[in-house]
C-alpha angles and dihedrals in degrees: 000000000000127000126213117195118197139156097203135024115211129191124217089259091056101256113142141202123194122232109211125212090247093062100261126130112219113206139152096224139032122196130177114257096224098026130017092226099048121080112153121204121202108234131215113306093030099253106078122067135196132201107247096212094048093053097052124097107244094198140010136170142180118199142171109245100183135056105002105013109225144147112253097188138336150169125217092002122133096180146343126210135197099224097174140319106327093350117111132173118212116195120200126225089214114033126229118250092240140354088262094099126117126240120192127175150167136205136215117218131304133224090226108018107052122225100296101098140125139183120256124183111233091235097210093057104049106119132165088252101041145006133211118217133190128206109215131185108240131194090029132052095334089234123152115253140177110244128211094239128009122194123193133182125187128200127186144087118308120224 
């Protein structure tokens, strides 16, 4: 077996990746060798694999739903709107490839609705570029309420 020792890898076009002393490669971009959208990661135990792109969240947001409505932090979100009580529209910077993406969420408290709430997609308004979500008191009276903090995560294929 031969050994090659290097500090930097450089492509013919001049792009570089650093090789650290601890055996890591530091780079700004990873692309599949046979297909740009296919990077496989070996999972725990060394026999199972997972597709890196499929496992990543493509959007997330945390926003304040009561008092002064405002985004707290987000990823891949171009805007968020307070449509009406408990109904919020999240628009994505990069759209999904179809409406077959998953949105999950959680809430923290409410000044009027208690702590029994969950996120429900308003099915008629799930688009590739945005999604409407409702925060509903359940169990309870199933009424729509504004919650103190709303957290959403979206998984799926981007366009």
